[in-house]
C-alpha positions, 0 to 999 in steps of 0.5 A, a space after each residue: 510901219 513897224 516898231 523896233 528897239 533902237 539898240 538890243 531888245 531887253 532881255 527881260 522882254 524876250 523872257 516874258 515873251 518866251 514864257 508867253 509862248 510856252 504857256 500858250 503851247 502848254 495850254 493848247 497841249 493840255 487841251 488836246 491831250 486831256 480828252 485824248 488820255 485821261 480816264 473818265 473815273 477817279 483812280 489813285 494817280 488821277 484824283 483831279 476832276 476837270 470838266 470840258 464845256 459841253 463835254 465829259 469830265 475827265 481825271 487827271 494828275 493834280 499838277 496838270 489839273 491846276 495848270 489847266 485851270 490857272 494857265 489860262 489866267 497866267 496867260 493874261 498875267 503874262 501878256 499884261 506884263 509884257 505890255 507893261 514892260 513895253 510901256 517901261 521901255 518906250 523910250 527905247 522903241 522907235 518907229 520904222 517906216 
């Protein structure tokens, strides 16, 4: 059993799903790249402090630090928006056996 749209999938659902996937890959990449290439002492280019759970602290550029901290919550917001849009378009969804 699966679910699909009767006609084409609405563009807004595709856009939100793509943003959700991009955010997931971005969060995964930053959590991997920050410990690999960020300094542990601040300098002019890396003033934003991030502490990893159970590990050392790293200094990154401000845009990366803000994305690393708030991107996690952005993922839940996009996920909630995705399910809200599925609920809004519920009359255009059908079950296939």
